[in-house]
ZAMARGU-4260 file (C-alpha; in steps of 0.2 Angstrom, whole numbers, plus 5000, padded with zeros to 4 digits):
<rodrens>
0) 4800/5182/4986 | 4811/5195/4996 | 4829/5193/4996 | 4830/5185/5013 | 4818/5172/5008
5) 4828/5168/4992 | 4844/5168/5002 | 4835/5155/5015 | 4829/5145/5001 | 4846/5143/4991
10) 4857/5141/5007 | 4845/5130/5017 | 4844/5118/5000 | 4863/5118/4999 | 4865/5113/5018
15) 4852/5099/5016 | 4860/5093/5000 | 4877/5094/5010 | 4870/5083/5024 | 4863/5069/5013
20) 4880/5068/5005 | 4875/5075/4988 | 4892/5078/4979 | 4896/5097/4981 | 4895/5101/4962
25) 4877/5094/4959 | 4872/5101/4977 | 4876/5118/4969 | 4868/5115/4953 | 4852/5108/4961
30) 4850/5122/4975 | 4852/5136/4961 | 4840/5127/4948 | 4827/5127/4963 | 4829/5146/4966
35) 4828/5150/4947 | 4811/5138/4945 | 4804/5147/4961 | 4807/5165/4956 | 4801/5161/4938
40) 4818/5162/4928 | 4819/5151/4913 | 4828/5136/4915 | 4835/5136/4898 | 4850/5148/4903
45) 4855/5135/4915 | 4866/5124/4902 | 4872/5139/4894 | 4878/5147/4910 | 4886/5131/4914
50) 4896/5132/4898 | 4900/5149/4897 | 4908/5150/4914 | 4922/5140/4910 | 4924/5148/4893
55) 4939/5158/4898 | 4957/5158/4891 | 4964/5159/4908 | 4957/5144/4913 | 4967/5134/4901
60) 4981/5135/4914 | 4971/5123/4925 | 4973/5106/4915 | 4991/5111/4910 | 4997/5116/4928
65) 4989/5099/4934 | 4999/5089/4920 | 5015/5098/4923 | 5014/5093/4942 | 5009/5075/4939
70) 5024/5074/4925 | 5036/5081/4939 | 5030/5069/4952 | 5030/5054/4942 | 5046/5059/4932
75) 5057/5058/4948 | 5058/5076/4953 | 5048/5074/4970 | 5062/5061/4975 | 5077/5072/4970
80) 5069/5088/4979 | 5067/5078/4994 | 5084/5070/4995 | 5092/5088/4992 | 5082/5096/5005
85) 5085/5083/5018 | 5104/5086/5016 | 5101/5104/5022 | 5088/5101/5035 | 5088/5084/5041
90) 5099/5088/5056 | 5087/5099/5064 | 5074/5093/5077 | 5060/5085/5068 | 5071/5086/5053
95) 5062/5076/5041 | 5046/5084/5045 | 5055/5100/5041 | 5060/5093/5025 | 5043/5087/5021
100) 5036/5105/5023 | 5050/5113/5013 | 5048/5100/5000 | 5030/5104/4999 | 5035/5123/4996
105) 5046/5119/4981 | 5034/5106/4974 | 5020/5119/4976 | 5030/5129/4964 | 5028/5116/4951
110) 5010/5110/4955 | 4999/5123/4959 | 4987/5111/4968 | 4986/5106/4987 | 4980/5088/4984
115) 4995/5085/4969 | 5007/5092/4983 | 5002/5081/4997 | 5002/5066/4986 | 5019/5069/4978
120) 5028/5072/4994 | 5018/5062/5006 | 5022/5047/4995 | 5039/5049/4997 | 5042/5057/5015
125) 5028/5048/5026 | 5036/5030/5023 | 5053/5039/5026 | 5047/5047/5042 | 5038/5032/5050
130) 5055/5022/5045 | 5065/5035/5057 | 5052/5034/5071 | 5040/5047/5068 | 5021/5043/5073
135) 5011/5038/5057 | 4998/5049/5059 | 5009/5064/5063 | 5018/5060/5047 | 5002/5060/5037
140) 4996/5077/5045 | 5014/5085/5041 | 5013/5081/5023 | 4993/5086/5023 | 4996/5103/5030
145) 5012/5106/5019 | 5002/5103/5004 | 4992/5119/5008 | 5006/5128/5002 | 5002/5121/4985
150) 4988/5134/4983 | 4998/5148/4988 | 5016/5148/4981 | 5014/5152/4962 | 5008/5145/4951
155) 4992/5143/4959 | 4976/5137/4953 | 4965/5147/4966 | 4974/5162/4960 | 4970/5159/4941
160) 4951/5158/4948 | 4953/5173/4958 | 4959/5183/4943 | 4946/5177/4930 | 4931/5182/4944
165) 4939/5200/4948 | 4949/5205/4933 | 4965/5206/4943 | 4981/5202/4934 | 4985/5183/4938
170) 5004/5188/4934 | 5002/5201/4950 | 4993/5188/4960 | 5008/5176/4956 | 5020/5189/4963
175) 5010/5192/4978 | 5009/5173/4984 | 5026/5171/4987 | 5029/5179/5004 | 5012/5173/5012
180) 5017/5156/5005 | 5035/5157/5013 | 5027/5164/5029 | 5015/5148/5028 | 5030/5136/5027
185) 5038/5145/5042 | 5024/5144/5053 | 5021/5125/5048 | 5040/5121/5051 | 5038/5130/5068
190) 5024/5118/5072 | 5035/5103/5067 | 5048/5108/5079 | 5038/5112/5093 | 5029/5093/5092
195) 5045/5086/5089 | 5055/5092/5103 | 5039/5088/5114 | 5039/5069/5107 | 5057/5067/5105
200) 5058/5066/5086 | 5076/5070/5081 | 5087/5063/5066 | 5105/5059/5067 | 5108/5061/5049
205) 5120/5075/5045 | 5126/5077/5026 | 5143/5082/5021 | 5146/5097/5010 | 5151/5083/4996
210) 5133/5075/5000 | 5124/5092/4999 | 5133/5096/4982 | 5130/5079/4974 | 5111/5081/4979
215) 5110/5099/4973 | 5117/5094/4956 | 5104/5078/4956 | 5090/5091/4959 | 5096/5105/4948
220) 5083/5102/4935 | 5069/5101/4948 | 5074/5118/4955 | 5075/5127/4937 | 5058/5124/4932
225) 5050/5137/4945 | 5064/5148/4940 | 5060/5147/4921 | 5041/5146/4922 | 5039/5161/4934
230) 5054/5170/4927 | 5046/5170/4910 | 5030/5176/4917 | 5038/5192/4926 | 5049/5195/4912
235) 5034/5197/4900 | 5040/5182/4890 | 5024/5173/4891 | 5007/5174/4901 | 5002/5163/4914
240) 4993/5151/4903 | 5007/5150/4892 | 5019/5147/4906 | 5008/5132/4910 | 5011/5124/4893
245) 5031/5128/4895 | 5029/5118/4912 | 5022/5103/4904 | 5034/5103/4889 | 5049/5104/4902
250) 5042/5091/4913 | 5039/5079/4899 | 5057/5083/4892 | 5064/5079/4908 | 5054/5065/4914
255) 5056/5057/4898 | 5073/5060/4890 | 5083/5066/4905 | 5078/5057/4920 | 5070/5043/4908
260) 5057/5038/4922 | 5042/5040/4911 | 5039/5027/4898 | 5023/5026/4887 | 5012/5016/4899
265) 5015/5028/4913 | 5013/5043/4901 | 4995/5037/4897 | 4993/5035/4916 | 4999/5052/4920
270) 4988/5060/4905 | 4972/5051/4912 | 4975/5056/4929 | 4977/5074/4924 | 4961/5073/4913
275) 4951/5068/4928 | 4958/5080/4940 | 4954/5094/4928 | 4936/5087/4925 | 4934/5088/4944
280) 4939/5105/4945 | 4930/5111/4930 | 4913/5104/4934 | 4916/5113/4951 | 4920/5129/4942
285) 4904/5128/4932 | 4892/5124/4946 | 4899/5136/4957 | 4898/5150/4943 | 4879/5146/4942
290) 4877/5147/4961 | 4886/5163/4961 | 4874/5169/4947 | 4859/5166/4957 | 4867/5175/4971
295) 4873/5191/4960 | 4856/5192/4951 | 4846/5192/4967 | 4857/5204/4975 | 4861/5192/4990
300) 4881/5199/4991 | 4874/5217/4993 | 4861/5212/5006 | 4875/5202/5016 | 4888/5217/5013
305) 4875/5229/5021 | 4872/5218/5035 | 4890/5214/5038 | 4894/5233/5037 | 4880/5237/5048
310) 4889/5227/5062 | 4905/5237/5064 | 4913/5251/5054 | 4930/5245/5060 | 4941/5237/5046
315) 4950/5226/5059 | 4934/5219/5065 | 4926/5217/5048 | 4941/5208/5041 | 4940/5196/5057
320) 4922/5192/5054 | 4926/5189/5035 | 4941/5177/5042 | 4929/5167/5053 | 4916/5165/5039
325) 4929/5159/5027 | 4936/5147/5039 | 4920/5140/5041 | 4915/5138/5023 | 4933/5132/5019
330) 4929/5117/5031 | 4914/5110/5021 | 4918/5117/5004 | 4931/5114/4989 | 4943/5129/4988
335) 4938/5132/4970 | 4920/5132/4973 | 4922/5142/4988 | 4931/5155/4979 | 4918/5157/4966
340) 4904/5158/4979 | 4913/5169/4992 | 4922/5182/4981 | 4906/5189/4974 | 4900/5191/4992
345) 4914/5199/5001 | 4922/5208/4987 | 4910/5223/4988 | 4913/5224/5006 | 4932/5224/5005
350) 4931/5236/4992 | 4920/5246/5003 | 4933/5245/5016 | 4948/5249/5005 | 4956/5234/5006
355) 4967/5230/4989 | 4960/5218/4978 | 4978/5209/4977 | 4979/5209/4996 | 4961/5202/4998
360) 4966/5187/4986 | 4979/5183/4998 | 4967/5184/5013 | 4954/5173/5005 | 4966/5160/4997
365) 4976/5158/5013 | 4960/5155/5023 | 4953/5143/5011 | 4970/5134/5011 | 4966/5130/5030
370) 4949/5121/5025 | 4960/5108/5015 | 4966/5101/5031 | 4951/5104/5042 | 4940/5089/5046
375) 4928/5083/5041 | 4930/5088/5023 | 4949/5093/5021 | 4954/5086/5003 | 4973/5085/5008
380) 4967/5074/5024 | 4959/5062/5012 | 4975/5061/5001 | 4987/5060/5016 | 4976/5046/5024
385) 4976/5036/5008 | 4996/5039/5006 | 4999/5034/5024 | 4986/5020/5025 | 4979/5028/5041
390) 4960/5033/5047 | 4954/5051/5048 | 4951/5051/5066 | 4970/5047/5070 | 4975/5061/5059
395) 4963/5073/5064 | 4971/5075/5080 | 4987/5076/5075 | 4983/5091/5063 | 4978/5103/5077
400) 4995/5110/5080 | 4997/5113/5061 | 4979/5121/5059 | 4985/5133/5074 | 4999/5138/5065
405) 4990/5141/5048 | 4977/5152/5057 | 4992/5163/5063 | 4997/5164/5046 | 4981/5170/5040
410) 4980/5182/5054 | 4997/5190/5049 | 4994/5190/5031 | 4976/5198/5034 | 4983/5214/5046
415) 5000/5215/5038 | 4997/5221/5021 | 5015/5222/5014 | 5017/5203/5016 | 5005/5202/5001
420) 5009/5219/4992 | 5029/5221/4995 | 5034/5210/4980 | 5022/5216/4968 | 5026/5234/4972
425) 5045/5231/4971 | 5043/5222/4954 | 5033/5236/4948 | 5017/5227/4946 | 4999/5237/4943
430) 4990/5236/4960
</rodrens>
């Protein structure tokens, strides 16, 4: 069979399986197995490939960062963070919405996961926003969009995945993620202010200096965690994977012995939740890796790269086309799975264009972060709906201003390279 026929069968089967609502991981596996069978490849390599795809030391960071985020969420960290941030930003138009976004940015430096960030901060902020007169759907949309920052501000699970796929230094990717993450938070806060001024959402709360200082002291241990973890990585004291373990130990000590919010029963539930989340991510990684193997062995990425580069030689146009395709893919596919499939396809294209691999990591990860809040399959939307007790239809309308803000952020990250490379260059990281 020709490359075009193989690509048609592979992606056609995948789309059909999506339509009939087969889970993403199994859709990837089934479409891959069908192509392997039709091309005469021995199917005995399937289980081997599924196993070896996750046999990477760097992937050990995934369960530890997930566990650390859950420990911090259940251990009282998110409540203290929200109180401190509210004392600073609560007086602004849409103050509680801004608090939700900024709190998501801080919690992102703990969890590394968009869904975990949405659940932790949404659980605190959605009821509070509703109590102060904010629309419930808008409150849910605010927390869902803020959760996108969880995949960009380090530590970030997508950055770990990209590093494994491309050989880029995960530490360098973590350095590069700060400014895009902060830019994303600024864009989302701007959307909150615009909507709040239109709808008259304004909070009367004005904290005194004493209240700000008191809330800062209560939140100090929460604020120190990213400093300790990320500072240790950048100082060369430990690797990102070791940092994930440090984060777990820190979260355990703070939650159990200092704040004393975690007992044995809650600890067992936290371990179970972290194990389930890890299993969901790792089976996606395995399935997407098999799918990526089928793509690369049949040289489909090369075919797509040639077709895309044949459309235009203009770097701006090509990057815009890549952005559009990534936004579409992110709408229908989990971030981790999309990364493992799309990186082998687009990496040869951007390399040919002279795009720095670290810069491309920021482009693809910010792009796919938008998919977390894009109906109909945005995972953050489902988490926020569950927390707020609202339907997808209502939140889908309120999320539109945030999607616009996120797309603006994606375009800025794409075409202003220093946003991604300034910090790594300043800190002397290899690019």
